[in-house]
FIDREN-952533 format. One record per residue (C-alpha): x, y, z; residue in one letter. Coordinates in steps of 0.25 Angstrom, whole numbers. Layout:
N
<rec X="X" Y="Y" Z="Z" resn="a"/>
...
***
This chain:
506
<rec X="0" Y="0" Z="0" resn="m"/>
<rec X="11" Y="10" Z="3" resn="n"/>
<rec X="18" Y="7" Z="-10" resn="s"/>
<rec X="5" Y="10" Z="-17" resn="m"/>
<rec X="3" Y="23" Z="-9" resn="l"/>
<rec X="17" Y="27" Z="-13" resn="r"/>
<rec X="14" Y="24" Z="-28" resn="r"/>
<rec X="1" Y="32" Z="-27" resn="v"/>
<rec X="8" Y="44" Z="-21" resn="r"/>
<rec X="19" Y="44" Z="-31" resn="a"/>
<rec X="9" Y="45" Z="-42" resn="v"/>
<rec X="1" Y="56" Z="-35" resn="a"/>
<rec X="13" Y="64" Z="-34" resn="e"/>
<rec X="15" Y="64" Z="-49" resn="q"/>
<rec X="1" Y="68" Z="-51" resn="m"/>
<rec X="-2" Y="83" Z="-55" resn="a"/>
<rec X="-12" Y="91" Z="-47" resn="t"/>
<rec X="-20" Y="94" Z="-60" resn="s"/>
<rec X="-23" Y="88" Z="-73" resn="p"/>
<rec X="-13" Y="96" Z="-81" resn="e"/>
<rec X="-1" Y="97" Z="-73" resn="p"/>
<rec X="11" Y="106" Z="-74" resn="a"/>
<rec X="24" Y="100" Z="-78" resn="h"/>
<rec X="28" Y="100" Z="-64" resn="a"/>
<rec X="24" Y="107" Z="-51" resn="r"/>
<rec X="29" Y="121" Z="-50" resn="t"/>
<rec X="32" Y="130" Z="-39" resn="a"/>
<rec X="35" Y="145" Z="-37" resn="i"/>
<rec X="41" Y="150" Z="-24" resn="i"/>
<rec X="39" Y="165" Z="-25" resn="d"/>
<rec X="48" Y="173" Z="-15" resn="i"/>
<rec X="41" Y="187" Z="-14" resn="g"/>
<rec X="43" Y="199" Z="-6" resn="s"/>
<rec X="31" Y="195" Z="3" resn="n"/>
<rec X="29" Y="180" Z="2" resn="s"/>
<rec X="36" Y="168" Z="-2" resn="v"/>
<rec X="27" Y="158" Z="-9" resn="r"/>
<rec X="27" Y="144" Z="-15" resn="l"/>
<rec X="17" Y="140" Z="-26" resn="v"/>
<rec X="17" Y="126" Z="-31" resn="v"/>
<rec X="9" Y="124" Z="-44" resn="y"/>
<rec X="4" Y="112" Z="-52" resn="d"/>
<rec X="-6" Y="110" Z="-63" resn="g"/>
<rec X="-8" Y="116" Z="-76" resn="p"/>
<rec X="4" Y="124" Z="-81" resn="r"/>
<rec X="-5" Y="136" Z="-85" resn="r"/>
<rec X="-12" Y="137" Z="-72" resn="i"/>
<rec X="-5" Y="128" Z="-62" resn="p"/>
<rec X="-12" Y="125" Z="-49" resn="f"/>
<rec X="-6" Y="130" Z="-35" resn="i"/>
<rec X="-2" Y="117" Z="-28" resn="l"/>
<rec X="4" Y="124" Z="-16" resn="f"/>
<rec X="5" Y="139" Z="-12" resn="n"/>
<rec X="12" Y="145" Z="0" resn="e"/>
<rec X="17" Y="158" Z="4" resn="k"/>
<rec X="26" Y="164" Z="15" resn="v"/>
<rec X="25" Y="179" Z="18" resn="m"/>
<rec X="40" Y="180" Z="20" resn="a"/>
<rec X="41" Y="195" Z="18" resn="g"/>
<rec X="54" Y="195" Z="11" resn="l"/>
<rec X="52" Y="209" Z="6" resn="g"/>
<rec X="47" Y="215" Z="19" resn="a"/>
<rec X="60" Y="223" Z="22" resn="s"/>
<rec X="64" Y="226" Z="8" resn="l"/>
<rec X="59" Y="240" Z="9" resn="a"/>
<rec X="67" Y="243" Z="21" resn="k"/>
<rec X="80" Y="234" Z="21" resn="t"/>
<rec X="81" Y="229" Z="7" resn="g"/>
<rec X="82" Y="215" Z="12" resn="a"/>
<rec X="74" Y="203" Z="16" resn="i"/>
<rec X="73" Y="202" Z="31" resn="e"/>
<rec X="79" Y="189" Z="37" resn="p"/>
<rec X="66" Y="184" Z="43" resn="q"/>
<rec X="59" Y="186" Z="29" resn="a"/>
<rec X="71" Y="179" Z="22" resn="m"/>
<rec X="70" Y="167" Z="31" resn="e"/>
<rec X="55" Y="166" Z="30" resn="r"/>
<rec X="56" Y="167" Z="15" resn="g"/>
<rec X="67" Y="156" Z="14" resn="l"/>
<rec X="59" Y="147" Z="23" resn="s"/>
<rec X="47" Y="148" Z="14" resn="a"/>
<rec X="56" Y="145" Z="2" resn="v"/>
<rec X="62" Y="133" Z="9" resn="a"/>
<rec X="48" Y="128" Z="12" resn="r"/>
<rec X="43" Y="130" Z="-2" resn="f"/>
<rec X="55" Y="123" Z="-8" resn="a"/>
<rec X="53" Y="111" Z="1" resn="h"/>
<rec X="38" Y="111" Z="-3" resn="l"/>
<rec X="41" Y="111" Z="-18" resn="c"/>
<rec X="50" Y="99" Z="-17" resn="r"/>
<rec X="39" Y="92" Z="-9" resn="a"/>
<rec X="29" Y="95" Z="-20" resn="m"/>
<rec X="38" Y="91" Z="-31" resn="k"/>
<rec X="38" Y="104" Z="-38" resn="v"/>
<rec X="47" Y="103" Z="-50" resn="a"/>
<rec X="48" Y="118" Z="-53" resn="d"/>
<rec X="50" Y="129" Z="-42" resn="i"/>
<rec X="52" Y="143" Z="-46" resn="r"/>
<rec X="56" Y="152" Z="-35" resn="c"/>
<rec X="56" Y="167" Z="-37" resn="v"/>
<rec X="58" Y="179" Z="-29" resn="a"/>
<rec X="54" Y="193" Z="-31" resn="t"/>
<rec X="56" Y="207" Z="-25" resn="a"/>
<rec X="60" Y="204" Z="-11" resn="a"/>
<rec X="71" Y="195" Z="-14" resn="v"/>
<rec X="74" Y="203" Z="-27" resn="r"/>
<rec X="76" Y="216" Z="-19" resn="d"/>
<rec X="81" Y="212" Z="-6" resn="a"/>
<rec X="96" Y="213" Z="-3" resn="t"/>
<rec X="96" Y="199" Z="3" resn="n"/>
<rec X="87" Y="193" Z="-8" resn="g"/>
<rec X="99" Y="185" Z="-13" resn="g"/>
<rec X="101" Y="178" Z="0" resn="d"/>
<rec X="86" Y="173" Z="-1" resn="f"/>
<rec X="89" Y="168" Z="-15" resn="i"/>
<rec X="102" Y="161" Z="-10" resn="a"/>
<rec X="95" Y="154" Z="2" resn="r"/>
<rec X="84" Y="149" Z="-7" resn="a"/>
<rec X="94" Y="143" Z="-16" resn="a"/>
<rec X="99" Y="135" Z="-5" resn="e"/>
<rec X="85" Y="129" Z="-4" resn="m"/>
<rec X="86" Y="125" Z="-19" resn="g"/>
<rec X="78" Y="136" Z="-24" resn="l"/>
<rec X="82" Y="146" Z="-35" resn="t"/>
<rec X="75" Y="159" Z="-32" resn="v"/>
<rec X="72" Y="167" Z="-45" resn="e"/>
<rec X="73" Y="182" Z="-42" resn="l"/>
<rec X="63" Y="189" Z="-50" resn="l"/>
<rec X="65" Y="203" Z="-55" resn="t"/>
<rec X="54" Y="213" Z="-54" resn="g"/>
<rec X="51" Y="212" Z="-68" resn="g"/>
<rec X="50" Y="196" Z="-68" resn="q"/>
<rec X="41" Y="197" Z="-56" resn="e"/>
<rec X="32" Y="207" Z="-63" resn="a"/>
<rec X="31" Y="198" Z="-75" resn="i"/>
<rec X="28" Y="186" Z="-67" resn="g"/>
<rec X="17" Y="193" Z="-60" resn="a"/>
<rec X="11" Y="197" Z="-73" resn="a"/>
<rec X="12" Y="184" Z="-79" resn="m"/>
<rec X="5" Y="178" Z="-67" resn="g"/>
<rec X="-7" Y="188" Z="-70" resn="v"/>
<rec X="-7" Y="184" Z="-85" resn="l"/>
<rec X="-7" Y="169" Z="-80" resn="s"/>
<rec X="-19" Y="171" Z="-71" resn="g"/>
<rec X="-26" Y="182" Z="-79" resn="i"/>
<rec X="-24" Y="179" Z="-94" resn="p"/>
<rec X="-26" Y="192" Z="-102" resn="g"/>
<rec X="-22" Y="201" Z="-91" resn="a"/>
<rec X="-20" Y="215" Z="-96" resn="d"/>
<rec X="-15" Y="226" Z="-87" resn="g"/>
<rec X="-4" Y="228" Z="-76" resn="i"/>
<rec X="0" Y="217" Z="-66" resn="v"/>
<rec X="4" Y="222" Z="-52" resn="g"/>
<rec X="11" Y="212" Z="-43" resn="d"/>
<rec X="13" Y="217" Z="-29" resn="l"/>
<rec X="23" Y="209" Z="-21" resn="g"/>
<rec X="30" Y="212" Z="-8" resn="g"/>
<rec X="42" Y="219" Z="-14" resn="g"/>
<rec X="37" Y="224" Z="-27" resn="s"/>
<rec X="26" Y="227" Z="-37" resn="l"/>
<rec X="27" Y="222" Z="-51" resn="e"/>
<rec X="19" Y="228" Z="-62" resn="l"/>
<rec X="17" Y="221" Z="-76" resn="a"/>
<rec X="9" Y="225" Z="-88" resn="r"/>
<rec X="2" Y="212" Z="-94" resn="v"/>
<rec X="-5" Y="212" Z="-107" resn="r"/>
<rec X="-8" Y="201" Z="-117" resn="d"/>
<rec X="-2" Y="190" Z="-109" resn="g"/>
<rec X="11" Y="197" Z="-107" resn="a"/>
<rec X="19" Y="206" Z="-98" resn="v"/>
<rec X="23" Y="219" Z="-104" resn="e"/>
<rec X="29" Y="228" Z="-93" resn="q"/>
<rec X="33" Y="226" Z="-79" resn="t"/>
<rec X="39" Y="234" Z="-67" resn="i"/>
<rec X="43" Y="230" Z="-53" resn="s"/>
<rec X="41" Y="240" Z="-42" resn="l"/>
<rec X="46" Y="239" Z="-27" resn="p"/>
<rec X="32" Y="241" Z="-22" resn="l"/>
<rec X="29" Y="228" Z="-15" resn="g"/>
<rec X="20" Y="228" Z="-3" resn="v"/>
<rec X="32" Y="227" Z="7" resn="l"/>
<rec X="38" Y="240" Z="1" resn="r"/>
<rec X="25" Y="248" Z="1" resn="l"/>
<rec X="24" Y="252" Z="16" resn="p"/>
<rec X="37" Y="259" Z="15" resn="q"/>
<rec X="32" Y="267" Z="3" resn="i"/>
<rec X="18" Y="270" Z="8" resn="r"/>
<rec X="23" Y="275" Z="22" resn="e"/>
<rec X="30" Y="287" Z="14" resn="k"/>
<rec X="16" Y="293" Z="12" resn="g"/>
<rec X="2" Y="291" Z="6" resn="p"/>
<rec X="7" Y="294" Z="-9" resn="r"/>
<rec X="21" Y="287" Z="-8" resn="a"/>
<rec X="17" Y="274" Z="-14" resn="l"/>
<rec X="10" Y="281" Z="-26" resn="e"/>
<rec X="22" Y="290" Z="-28" resn="r"/>
<rec X="31" Y="277" Z="-28" resn="q"/>
<rec X="23" Y="269" Z="-37" resn="v"/>
<rec X="22" Y="281" Z="-47" resn="v"/>
<rec X="37" Y="283" Z="-47" resn="k"/>
<rec X="40" Y="268" Z="-49" resn="m"/>
<rec X="30" Y="267" Z="-60" resn="l"/>
<rec X="36" Y="279" Z="-67" resn="d"/>
<rec X="50" Y="274" Z="-65" resn="k"/>
<rec X="47" Y="261" Z="-71" resn="a"/>
<rec X="40" Y="268" Z="-83" resn="g"/>
<rec X="27" Y="261" Z="-80" resn="w"/>
<rec X="15" Y="268" Z="-87" resn="r"/>
<rec X="1" Y="265" Z="-83" resn="p"/>
<rec X="-9" Y="259" Z="-93" resn="e"/>
<rec X="-22" Y="264" Z="-88" resn="p"/>
<rec X="-34" Y="255" Z="-87" resn="g"/>
<rec X="-26" Y="242" Z="-85" resn="l"/>
<rec X="-30" Y="231" Z="-75" resn="p"/>
<rec X="-20" Y="229" Z="-63" resn="f"/>
<rec X="-17" Y="215" Z="-60" resn="y"/>
<rec X="-14" Y="213" Z="-45" resn="l"/>
<rec X="-4" Y="202" Z="-41" resn="v"/>
<rec X="2" Y="200" Z="-27" resn="g"/>
<rec X="-3" Y="196" Z="-14" resn="g"/>
<rec X="-5" Y="209" Z="-8" resn="s"/>
<rec X="-14" Y="214" Z="-20" resn="w"/>
<rec X="-22" Y="201" Z="-20" resn="r"/>
<rec X="-24" Y="202" Z="-5" resn="a"/>
<rec X="-29" Y="216" Z="-8" resn="l"/>
<rec X="-39" Y="211" Z="-18" resn="a"/>
<rec X="-44" Y="200" Z="-8" resn="r"/>
<rec X="-47" Y="212" Z="1" resn="f"/>
<rec X="-55" Y="219" Z="-9" resn="d"/>
<rec X="-62" Y="206" Z="-12" resn="m"/>
<rec X="-66" Y="205" Z="3" resn="q"/>
<rec X="-71" Y="220" Z="2" resn="l"/>
<rec X="-80" Y="218" Z="-10" resn="t"/>
<rec X="-85" Y="204" Z="-6" resn="e"/>
<rec X="-80" Y="199" Z="-19" resn="f"/>
<rec X="-87" Y="185" Z="-20" resn="p"/>
<rec X="-75" Y="178" Z="-26" resn="l"/>
<rec X="-63" Y="176" Z="-17" resn="p"/>
<rec X="-53" Y="174" Z="-29" resn="v"/>
<rec X="-43" Y="185" Z="-30" resn="v"/>
<rec X="-38" Y="182" Z="-44" resn="h"/>
<rec X="-44" Y="192" Z="-55" resn="q"/>
<rec X="-51" Y="199" Z="-44" resn="y"/>
<rec X="-53" Y="213" Z="-49" resn="e"/>
<rec X="-54" Y="227" Z="-43" resn="m"/>
<rec X="-55" Y="241" Z="-48" resn="t"/>
<rec X="-42" Y="249" Z="-49" resn="a"/>
<rec X="-48" Y="259" Z="-39" resn="a"/>
<rec X="-50" Y="248" Z="-29" resn="r"/>
<rec X="-35" Y="248" Z="-26" resn="a"/>
<rec X="-36" Y="262" Z="-20" resn="e"/>
<rec X="-49" Y="258" Z="-12" resn="q"/>
<rec X="-42" Y="246" Z="-6" resn="l"/>
<rec X="-30" Y="254" Z="-2" resn="t"/>
<rec X="-39" Y="263" Z="7" resn="r"/>
<rec X="-48" Y="251" Z="12" resn="i"/>
<rec X="-36" Y="242" Z="16" resn="v"/>
<rec X="-29" Y="253" Z="24" resn="s"/>
<rec X="-41" Y="253" Z="33" resn="h"/>
<rec X="-45" Y="238" Z="34" resn="v"/>
<rec X="-40" Y="231" Z="47" resn="d"/>
<rec X="-29" Y="221" Z="44" resn="k"/>
<rec X="-37" Y="210" Z="51" resn="a"/>
<rec X="-48" Y="211" Z="41" resn="r"/>
<rec X="-39" Y="210" Z="30" resn="l"/>
<rec X="-33" Y="197" Z="36" resn="k"/>
<rec X="-47" Y="191" Z="36" resn="q"/>
<rec X="-48" Y="192" Z="20" resn="i"/>
<rec X="-48" Y="178" Z="14" resn="p"/>
<rec X="-34" Y="174" Z="8" resn="a"/>
<rec X="-28" Y="187" Z="14" resn="m"/>
<rec X="-15" Y="183" Z="21" resn="t"/>
<rec X="-11" Y="191" Z="33" resn="g"/>
<rec X="2" Y="195" Z="27" resn="s"/>
<rec X="-5" Y="202" Z="15" resn="r"/>
<rec X="-13" Y="211" Z="24" resn="v"/>
<rec X="-2" Y="221" Z="28" resn="p"/>
<rec X="1" Y="223" Z="13" resn="t"/>
<rec X="-13" Y="227" Z="8" resn="l"/>
<rec X="-13" Y="242" Z="11" resn="p"/>
<rec X="0" Y="244" Z="3" resn="d"/>
<rec X="-4" Y="234" Z="-8" resn="a"/>
<rec X="-17" Y="242" Z="-9" resn="a"/>
<rec X="-10" Y="255" Z="-9" resn="a"/>
<rec X="0" Y="251" Z="-20" resn="l"/>
<rec X="-11" Y="245" Z="-29" resn="l"/>
<rec X="-19" Y="258" Z="-28" resn="s"/>
<rec X="-7" Y="266" Z="-32" resn="v"/>
<rec X="-3" Y="256" Z="-44" resn="v"/>
<rec X="-16" Y="255" Z="-50" resn="v"/>
<rec X="-18" Y="270" Z="-49" resn="r"/>
<rec X="-5" Y="272" Z="-56" resn="q"/>
<rec X="-7" Y="262" Z="-67" resn="l"/>
<rec X="-22" Y="267" Z="-69" resn="k"/>
<rec X="-27" Y="252" Z="-68" resn="s"/>
<rec X="-41" Y="249" Z="-71" resn="s"/>
<rec X="-43" Y="237" Z="-62" resn="r"/>
<rec X="-37" Y="227" Z="-53" resn="l"/>
<rec X="-36" Y="212" Z="-56" resn="v"/>
<rec X="-30" Y="203" Z="-45" resn="v"/>
<rec X="-21" Y="191" Z="-50" resn="s"/>
<rec X="-19" Y="179" Z="-41" resn="a"/>
<rec X="-8" Y="176" Z="-51" resn="y"/>
<rec X="6" Y="183" Z="-50" resn="g"/>
<rec X="21" Y="180" Z="-50" resn="l"/>
<rec X="20" Y="165" Z="-48" resn="r"/>
<rec X="10" Y="162" Z="-58" resn="e"/>
<rec X="17" Y="171" Z="-68" resn="g"/>
<rec X="30" Y="163" Z="-66" resn="l"/>
<rec X="22" Y="151" Z="-70" resn="l"/>
<rec X="15" Y="157" Z="-81" resn="y"/>
<rec X="28" Y="163" Z="-87" resn="e"/>
<rec X="34" Y="149" Z="-88" resn="a"/>
<rec X="23" Y="143" Z="-96" resn="l"/>
<rec X="23" Y="141" Z="-111" resn="p"/>
<rec X="16" Y="152" Z="-119" resn="q"/>
<rec X="5" Y="142" Z="-123" resn="d"/>
<rec X="2" Y="138" Z="-109" resn="i"/>
<rec X="1" Y="152" Z="-104" resn="r"/>
<rec X="-10" Y="154" Z="-114" resn="g"/>
<rec X="-19" Y="144" Z="-107" resn="h"/>
<rec X="-31" Y="149" Z="-100" resn="d"/>
<rec X="-28" Y="148" Z="-85" resn="p"/>
<rec X="-43" Y="146" Z="-81" resn="l"/>
<rec X="-46" Y="135" Z="-91" resn="l"/>
<rec X="-33" Y="128" Z="-88" resn="v"/>
<rec X="-36" Y="128" Z="-73" resn="a"/>
<rec X="-51" Y="125" Z="-76" resn="a"/>
<rec X="-47" Y="113" Z="-85" resn="e"/>
<rec X="-37" Y="107" Z="-74" resn="a"/>
<rec X="-48" Y="109" Z="-63" resn="e"/>
<rec X="-59" Y="103" Z="-71" resn="g"/>
<rec X="-50" Y="91" Z="-76" resn="e"/>
<rec X="-45" Y="88" Z="-62" resn="a"/>
<rec X="-60" Y="87" Z="-57" resn="q"/>
<rec X="-67" Y="82" Z="-69" resn="a"/>
<rec X="-74" Y="68" Z="-70" resn="r"/>
<rec X="-69" Y="67" Z="-85" resn="f"/>
<rec X="-57" Y="75" Z="-91" resn="r"/>
<rec X="-58" Y="85" Z="-102" resn="g"/>
<rec X="-72" Y="88" Z="-102" resn="h"/>
<rec X="-73" Y="103" Z="-99" resn="g"/>
<rec X="-68" Y="107" Z="-113" resn="d"/>
<rec X="-78" Y="98" Z="-119" resn="r"/>
<rec X="-90" Y="104" Z="-111" resn="i"/>
<rec X="-86" Y="118" Z="-115" resn="d"/>
<rec X="-86" Y="114" Z="-130" resn="k"/>
<rec X="-99" Y="107" Z="-128" resn="w"/>
<rec X="-106" Y="119" Z="-121" resn="i"/>
<rec X="-100" Y="130" Z="-130" resn="a"/>
<rec X="-111" Y="130" Z="-140" resn="p"/>
<rec X="-121" Y="135" Z="-130" resn="l"/>
<rec X="-112" Y="148" Z="-127" resn="f"/>
<rec X="-108" Y="154" Z="-141" resn="p"/>
<rec X="-108" Y="168" Z="-135" resn="d"/>
<rec X="-98" Y="165" Z="-124" resn="d"/>
<rec X="-86" Y="174" Z="-126" resn="a"/>
<rec X="-71" Y="169" Z="-124" resn="a"/>
<rec X="-71" Y="173" Z="-109" resn="p"/>
<rec X="-84" Y="166" Z="-106" resn="m"/>
<rec X="-80" Y="153" Z="-114" resn="r"/>
<rec X="-68" Y="152" Z="-106" resn="r"/>
<rec X="-75" Y="152" Z="-93" resn="i"/>
<rec X="-86" Y="142" Z="-99" resn="r"/>
<rec X="-74" Y="133" Z="-102" resn="r"/>
<rec X="-69" Y="134" Z="-88" resn="a"/>
<rec X="-82" Y="130" Z="-83" resn="a"/>
<rec X="-83" Y="118" Z="-92" resn="c"/>
<rec X="-69" Y="114" Z="-88" resn="l"/>
<rec X="-73" Y="114" Z="-74" resn="l"/>
<rec X="-86" Y="107" Z="-77" resn="a"/>
<rec X="-83" Y="94" Z="-69" resn="d"/>
<rec X="-76" Y="101" Z="-56" resn="v"/>
<rec X="-89" Y="99" Z="-47" resn="g"/>
<rec X="-92" Y="84" Z="-49" resn="w"/>
<rec X="-85" Y="79" Z="-37" resn="r"/>
<rec X="-92" Y="89" Z="-28" resn="a"/>
<rec X="-105" Y="86" Z="-20" resn="n"/>
<rec X="-116" Y="87" Z="-31" resn="p"/>
<rec X="-123" Y="98" Z="-22" resn="d"/>
<rec X="-110" Y="107" Z="-22" resn="f"/>
<rec X="-105" Y="105" Z="-37" resn="r"/>
<rec X="-110" Y="119" Z="-41" resn="a"/>
<rec X="-103" Y="125" Z="-29" resn="e"/>
<rec X="-91" Y="117" Z="-33" resn="r"/>
<rec X="-91" Y="123" Z="-47" resn="g"/>
<rec X="-93" Y="137" Z="-42" resn="v"/>
<rec X="-81" Y="135" Z="-31" resn="e"/>
<rec X="-72" Y="130" Z="-42" resn="i"/>
<rec X="-75" Y="142" Z="-52" resn="a"/>
<rec X="-74" Y="153" Z="-41" resn="l"/>
<rec X="-63" Y="148" Z="-32" resn="h"/>
<rec X="-54" Y="140" Z="-40" resn="s"/>
<rec X="-40" Y="146" Z="-43" resn="n"/>
<rec X="-43" Y="150" Z="-57" resn="w"/>
<rec X="-37" Y="162" Z="-64" resn="v"/>
<rec X="-40" Y="169" Z="-77" resn="g"/>
<rec X="-54" Y="170" Z="-73" resn="i"/>
<rec X="-62" Y="182" Z="-67" resn="t"/>
<rec X="-72" Y="182" Z="-56" resn="a"/>
<rec X="-83" Y="183" Z="-66" resn="c"/>
<rec X="-78" Y="171" Z="-73" resn="e"/>
<rec X="-77" Y="163" Z="-61" resn="r"/>
<rec X="-91" Y="166" Z="-58" resn="a"/>
<rec X="-95" Y="161" Z="-72" resn="m"/>
<rec X="-87" Y="149" Z="-70" resn="l"/>
<rec X="-93" Y="146" Z="-56" resn="g"/>
<rec X="-107" Y="148" Z="-62" resn="q"/>
<rec X="-105" Y="139" Z="-73" resn="a"/>
<rec X="-100" Y="128" Z="-64" resn="l"/>
<rec X="-111" Y="131" Z="-54" resn="h"/>
<rec X="-122" Y="129" Z="-64" resn="t"/>
<rec X="-115" Y="117" Z="-71" resn="h"/>
<rec X="-114" Y="109" Z="-57" resn="f"/>
<rec X="-129" Y="111" Z="-54" resn="g"/>
<rec X="-129" Y="124" Z="-47" resn="g"/>
<rec X="-140" Y="130" Z="-56" resn="g"/>
<rec X="-141" Y="143" Z="-63" resn="l"/>
<rec X="-139" Y="153" Z="-51" resn="s"/>
<rec X="-126" Y="159" Z="-48" resn="a"/>
<rec X="-118" Y="154" Z="-36" resn="p"/>
<rec X="-117" Y="163" Z="-24" resn="a"/>
<rec X="-107" Y="175" Z="-27" resn="g"/>
<rec X="-105" Y="172" Z="-42" resn="v"/>
<rec X="-115" Y="182" Z="-46" resn="e"/>
<rec X="-106" Y="193" Z="-41" resn="r"/>
<rec X="-95" Y="189" Z="-50" resn="l"/>
<rec X="-101" Y="188" Z="-63" resn="a"/>
<rec X="-113" Y="194" Z="-70" resn="t"/>
<rec X="-127" Y="187" Z="-72" resn="a"/>
<rec X="-124" Y="185" Z="-87" resn="d"/>
<rec X="-111" Y="179" Z="-84" resn="a"/>
<rec X="-116" Y="169" Z="-74" resn="l"/>
<rec X="-128" Y="166" Z="-83" resn="r"/>
<rec X="-118" Y="162" Z="-94" resn="r"/>
<rec X="-110" Y="153" Z="-84" resn="a"/>
<rec X="-123" Y="147" Z="-80" resn="t"/>
<rec X="-126" Y="143" Z="-94" resn="l"/>
<rec X="-112" Y="137" Z="-95" resn="w"/>
<rec X="-115" Y="129" Z="-83" resn="g"/>
<rec X="-128" Y="123" Z="-88" resn="l"/>
<rec X="-121" Y="119" Z="-101" resn="a"/>
<rec X="-109" Y="112" Z="-94" resn="i"/>
<rec X="-119" Y="105" Z="-85" resn="r"/>
<rec X="-126" Y="100" Z="-98" resn="l"/>
<rec X="-113" Y="95" Z="-104" resn="a"/>
<rec X="-109" Y="88" Z="-91" resn="q"/>
<rec X="-122" Y="81" Z="-90" resn="r"/>
<rec X="-123" Y="77" Z="-105" resn="l"/>
<rec X="-109" Y="71" Z="-105" resn="s"/>
<rec X="-108" Y="65" Z="-91" resn="g"/>
<rec X="-95" Y="73" Z="-90" resn="g"/>
<rec X="-88" Y="66" Z="-101" resn="v"/>
<rec X="-83" Y="71" Z="-115" resn="e"/>
<rec X="-89" Y="62" Z="-125" resn="v"/>
<rec X="-104" Y="66" Z="-124" resn="p"/>
<rec X="-100" Y="81" Z="-126" resn="l"/>
<rec X="-92" Y="77" Z="-139" resn="t"/>
<rec X="-104" Y="70" Z="-145" resn="h"/>
<rec X="-114" Y="81" Z="-142" resn="s"/>
<rec X="-115" Y="96" Z="-143" resn="r"/>
<rec X="-124" Y="108" Z="-140" resn="l"/>
<rec X="-129" Y="119" Z="-149" resn="e"/>
<rec X="-135" Y="132" Z="-146" resn="r"/>
<rec X="-145" Y="139" Z="-154" resn="h"/>
<rec X="-154" Y="152" Z="-152" resn="d"/>
<rec X="-165" Y="144" Z="-146" resn="d"/>
<rec X="-160" Y="131" Z="-142" resn="r"/>
<rec X="-148" Y="122" Z="-137" resn="v"/>
<rec X="-146" Y="109" Z="-145" resn="d"/>
<rec X="-139" Y="97" Z="-138" resn="l"/>
<rec X="-134" Y="87" Z="-149" resn="y"/>
<rec X="-131" Y="73" Z="-146" resn="l"/>
<rec X="-127" Y="61" Z="-154" resn="r"/>
<rec X="-138" Y="50" Z="-156" resn="g"/>
<rec X="-130" Y="40" Z="-148" resn="d"/>
<rec X="-128" Y="50" Z="-137" resn="d"/>
<rec X="-143" Y="54" Z="-135" resn="a"/>
<rec X="-143" Y="46" Z="-122" resn="e"/>
<rec X="-135" Y="57" Z="-116" resn="l"/>
<rec X="-147" Y="66" Z="-116" resn="y"/>
<rec X="-153" Y="63" Z="-103" resn="g"/>
<rec X="-163" Y="71" Z="-95" resn="e"/>
<rec X="-152" Y="78" Z="-87" resn="v"/>
<rec X="-145" Y="82" Z="-100" resn="v"/>
<rec X="-158" Y="87" Z="-105" resn="e"/>
<rec X="-161" Y="95" Z="-93" resn="r"/>
<rec X="-147" Y="101" Z="-93" resn="r"/>
<rec X="-148" Y="105" Z="-108" resn="l"/>
<rec X="-162" Y="111" Z="-105" resn="r"/>
<rec X="-155" Y="119" Z="-93" resn="a"/>
<rec X="-145" Y="125" Z="-102" resn="i"/>
<rec X="-155" Y="128" Z="-113" resn="a"/>
<rec X="-164" Y="135" Z="-104" resn="q"/>
<rec X="-153" Y="143" Z="-98" resn="a"/>
<rec X="-150" Y="148" Z="-112" resn="l"/>
<rec X="-164" Y="150" Z="-115" resn="g"/>
<rec X="-166" Y="140" Z="-127" resn="v"/>
<rec X="-172" Y="127" Z="-130" resn="r"/>
<rec X="-164" Y="114" Z="-131" resn="y"/>
<rec X="-164" Y="101" Z="-139" resn="q"/>
<rec X="-156" Y="88" Z="-141" resn="l"/>
<rec X="-152" Y="84" Z="-155" resn="i"/>
<rec X="-148" Y="70" Z="-157" resn="t"/>
<rec X="-138" Y="68" Z="-168" resn="l"/>
<rec X="-139" Y="55" Z="-177" resn="g"/>
***
């Protein structure tokens, strides 16, 4: 029995955690000015899953503004984290470890000592320049928000990086010594000192604003600020990626944060206590920067430097893959009763929705790829399971409205009916949710007709006319048209406001 268990465990260790594994597990150790973090990735190369994520708030850059060096206690804490992370990577059989350091190690007089001691642990620390850091953050935004067109701002502990992104490329970058650990010393010089400093630095760098562009927020302090705003507005979706605010909101948040008790800030979900002291300075800097850049709106990105480093390393053809659809396919395949069914469902129901524009077709396809994710759930909770996956899974490349549509489609498909799940109506318009409901009814028909397998769909088709929906079946497949199938065909026809009929072919 013991030998059998050993063989099973040996096989299990070689198994990937997703249906489309990366060539090998990869990891990034990110040595920042505020935190040292390990993230281990597995799964599809375009949008790998996070297998493990841990950070230590080492504060390597805490004393840079005053002493120019990493304090001994911070040095030891940071190196202790690096040693632990290296050990974990070995235990997890990570094949590719990339260890990078940014502003604190880059600027500290004893940064070389940190790199040398890490080398004694067997880790080669790659010291990124400010320009490389800006490109990495911008690539991270492009990875998680394909089509991003505007200015990326990555606020770290030691520096602020800005990058212009457009058409999938990074066009211009600057790195400014304006990290949250440096801001208190600047702001204590007077109420306008920070603005004067930003104006001076932008002018010296030759950065000219392009009015009306969105500003993409990267970095833990700005994400924490966005979470605070989500609490203030009672936003119904607790997902920070692609959360949007007006540009004017930055100045409002600056005033609000300065008057809110720190104990209340610590109660915000996902708000780490170490971020709370940085919020007033982070808000003040954001307000100044968007005012100087004349930004139109603020868009939060959960993706930044680490994801950008992975994205940069991909071949161009894989970069072009849609991150939402890649992740939805992997999730759907992992939970499916039968593999490869989602694309077939999408093609089969497409004739019912000839007016769907490309963005809508994309979300509809994602719903089809996820059409089997609820089958293991208790039947009474399958609809809720579909909504949970749509709203709360770690998707990127999808807005809050699109999440709501995805959730509505899965809710209806899994038997939740035509009404909107609680809270979803605040994320999308009634017309958008109605369209998603129709998708759900169509997917529900496809799944019932086919029994969840592909062949019945390849041997049948739907056609939509002005006044009716036709279901075509081959003569030897006519038995598939049971009363439950007819009921679901009638449901989608009624929702479309047309008649329906079965047409049997030869």
